[in-house]
N, C-alpha and C positions, 0 to 999 in steps of 0.2 A: 522471522520471529517478531512478536509484538513487544515493543519496548515499554518500560514503565512510564517513560515520559509521555506516552500517548494515552495512558490510562492511570492518571494520578490517584484516582479513588481506590485503586488496588493497593496503594502503599499506605493507606490510613492505618495508623497504629505503629508504624516504624518510628523509632526515636533515634535518628542519626547522631552519632557521637563524633564530634569534631575535635581533633587535637590542635593545640596551639601550633602556629607555624614554626616557631622556634628556630633551631639551627638546622638548616637543611643538610648541612655537611654530615649530620648523623646518618644520612641515608647512604653514604658511600664509605666503603672500607670499614675498619674496625672502630667502634665507638664505645667509650666508657659508658657503662650502664645499659648497653644493648642486651636484649635477651638472646637474639640470634644474629650472627654476622656471617655472610657469605663473601669471601674475598677472592677475586680474580678467578671465578669459576669458568672452566671450559670443559665441554663434553664433545668428544669426537667419536663417531661411529664409522668403522671401516665398511665400505660398500662392496658388494660382489663384483668381481672382476675376472678377466681372463688370466690364466696363469702366466701367459707371456707378456701381459701388460706391464710396462715399465713403471709407470706412476699409478699406484693404487688409489682409487678414488676414496675420499673421506668426507663424510657429512659432518659439518661443523654446527652442532645443535645449539651450543652456547659458546660465546666468544668473549671471555674476560668479564663476567658479570660480577658487580659489587653491589650488595644490599646490606643494610643494617636495620633491624626491626626492634623497636622499643617495646618494653613490656606494657601490655594492655591496649595496644593499638590494633586497628584493622588495616593492614598493609595490603593494598590491592595491586595486582599485576594484570595489565591488559595488553592486547595486541591481536593481530590476525592469527588464524590457525597456522601452526608450523613455526611460530616465532620463538618457541622455546619455553613458554610459560609452564607447561606441565613437566617438562624435563627438569627445570629448575626446582619445582616442588618435589619431585622424586629424588633429586640429589640431596635436598635439605633433609628429607626423611630417611635417607640411607638406602633407598630402593635402587638407586643408580650410583655408581662410583664416579666422581669427577675425574676427567683426564688430568687436569691440573687445578690448583686452587685449594682453599681451606674453608671448612664450616666450623664455626665456634658457637656453642650453645651455653649460655650462662657462664661464660669464661673458660669453658673446656672445649678443646678441639675434638670433634666427634667423627669427622670423616676418617675412614681407615680403621675404625675400631672393629674388633671381632665381635661376634654376636653376644658373647658373654659380657663384654665391657659395654656394649651398646644397650643391653636390656634395661638398665635404669632410665635411660633416655627414651626408650620405647613407651614407657608408661607416661612420661611427661609430654611426649610429642605424639600426636595422632593425626590421621588423615581421613578426610571424607572424599570419596571418589565420585567421579562425574556421573557414571551410569548406574542408577540404583537397580537396574535389571540385571547387571552383570557383576556387581560388587558383593552380592550376598550368595553364599553357597546354597545351591538349590537342593542339596541333600541333607541340610541341617535345619532344624527348627530355629525359630528366633531365639529361644532360650539357649539352645546349644551354641548359636553364633555368639551371643553375648557372654556366655559362660566361658567360652574358649579364651577370650582375652583375659578374664580374671584368673583362670587356671594358670595361664602362662606368665602373667605379670602381677598377680594378686598376692604373691608371697605367702602361700600356704593358707589361703582363706578356706574356711569350712563350707560345706554345702549350704548350711543355713545362712551364712553370711553372704554367699554368692547369690542365693535366691532373693534375699532382702535387697541386695544392691541392684539386681536386675529389675525388681519391681519399682524401686525408687527411681532409677534412671528412666525406665519406660514412662512412668507417670510424668517425669520432668519434661519429656519431649511431646507430651500430649497423646501418648499411646496408652491403650488399655493393657492392664496386666495380663489378661488372658490371651494376648497376641503371642505370648511365648510358646504356646502349644502348637502354633500354626506354622506352615511352610511359606517361604518367600513368594511362591507363585500365587498365593491366595490374597495378595495385597496389591493395591494400586501403586503407581509410581511415587506419588507423594507419601504414601504410607511407608513404602520401602525406604525412601530417603530419610524419614523420621527414624526408622530402625538403624540406618547407617549412621545417623547422627548420634543415636543412643550408644552404638558400638564405639564411636569415637570418644564419647563423654564418660563411659563407664569406668575408665581407669583414672578419672579425675585429672586430666591433663592440664598443662598450662598453655600449650601452644598447639594450634590446629592448622594444618594445611587443608584448605577447602578447594578442591579442583573442580571448578565450574559446577557446584553442587545443585544448581537450579536449571541448568541449560536443557536438561531432558524432560522438564516438567511443564505442564500447562501453566499459562501465565497467572491464573488465579491461585494455583498451588505455589507458584514461585514466591508470591508475597508472603504466604503463610510460613514457608521454610525460612525466608529471610528474617521474618519476625522472630522465629524460633532461635535462629543463630544470634540475633541481637540480644534476645532475652538471656541466652546462655552466657553471652559475653558479660552482660551486666551483673548477673548473679554469681558467676564463677571467676570473674576477672581474667577471662581468656584473652590470648593474643592470637590474631588471625593472619595467616598468609593466604589471601583470598584471590584465586585465579578466576578470571572472567574475560569474555570478549565484549561484554556489554557495559559501556560507559554509563548508561542510565542506572545500572545497579550500583556502580562505584559511587555515583553522586549521592545515593541514599545511604550507603553502608560504610564507606571507607573513610579513613583519616588521611592517609597518604597513598599516592598511586605512582607506580613505575610503569612507563610505557615501553614495551619491547618491540624491536623490529629485527628480524633475521639474527636472533641469538644475542642481541645486545640491548641494554637499557639506553633509550635515547632521550627520555625525559623523566625527571623525578620531582614530584611536587606535592604540596598539600592539595587535597581534593578540590577545595574551593578555587584555588588558583588555576587548576587545569581547565576549568570551565570558564572562568572569567578572563584569563589571559594566557591561552596556550602558546607556547614558545616554539616548539619544534614543528616543522612543516608536516611531519607525519602525524603528530597529535592533532593538528588542525584538520587533516584529512579524515581521521577517525571521527572527530566531532561533527564534521559536515555530513557524515552518514547517518546521524541520529535523526529520525523523524520528529519534528517538534510542531506544536500548534502555536500560532501567534507570530508576532513580528520580530521576535528575538532569535529566530533560527539562524544558524550558520548557513552561508550559501554553499550548496553542494559543489564540490570541486571535482573536475574531471582531470585526472592526472595521467599524462602520457608515460610511455615506457612500461617495462615489465618488471616484476619482482625478481631480483637476482636469485640464483639457486644457492642453497646452503652447502652444496657439494663443492662449489667453486666460488666462494664469496669474493666480491671485488676488493681490490687493494685499498681503496680509499673509503669514503662514506658509503655504506650499503644502500642508502636512500638516494644517492646522487643521480641515478638514472631516471628518477621520477620527481625530483625536487625542483620547484620553481625558483629557488634561491641559489641553485648550484653555481659554483665558479671553479676555476682551475685547481685550487687547493683541495677542494672536496674530492677530486678524482685520484689524488695521490696520498693524502693524509687522512687517516681515520680519526674523526674528532672524539675527544673524551668529554665526560660530563663536567661542565663548568658553570659557574653562576651566570644568570641572565639579569637584565635590568629589573625584572620583577622579583628577583630573589630565589626563583626556582633554579633547578639544574637542568641543563640541556646539552646534548652532544651534537652541536651544530656550529660550524665555523661562522655562519652568517648572523647568529643571534647571541652566542655566548661570548663572554669577555675573555 
């Protein structure tokens, strides 16, 4: 994939919003004033096994994740494929039930609510899915797709009101009003993603989970979609939980970033800090993989060892088998997020206090 750092002209027009560094402790556990808090979230999936197998294998997708998201910020989550980013987003949205832990939205615990009790939060919380080719119903027109959300969450809106809301929302994402008569297969990937964004915005939400919304698009279209998301944030006061594997996107879009590895958050930091002074060895490894032009590039690191399996995670630090700073404590005690000398939070015995 072509990174934005290799093509800065594609980012012209983006207006990155930076939050004050503030109290980083607000990123862990429950915080007063947080819009959304996920506390000690674990997700375990039973794996297929032989009926005579004594110990049934379990995949540990998330292992005790704590995040707290402030109103109006773009909170980014990065990591390799399989680290648990999408699983965490789906748990937040109620599409997956956590095995343990709690989700609080605007002071109300929402995990475990039945569908009737959850409906008011469905309107306030929406999701943009990764694949624009699979997230739209191929048997419904664009208008039917957008109207479906309003019929379910619009609290008795009339047909006239629904049509007016659809037209207003389509225009706000740069789409033509006559798109509503057409089917999803008639559009390009970038156009489909605009429709997906319109579907997320049509209920006037406060909070949006964006699950790698640009990864399936051409690089020139990626910049357009990021500009659209930034514009929507400024105009509507949105809060984003933005999932990506591309730190170059985080640099331009995010306020704070959580780095995940094997189902855990290993570093939590304001975006500027993660690029100026990465603390966790895994974060440095991710940064070294970004192609850059000029003399300020991180030296690419070759890391020995293999990624542990989530079916049988190690007892101590999950990164210990690949870490250049590993010592005996790392192999027996799993580190928790603690302050580092730079003021960020890292789960590493070697760098955290």
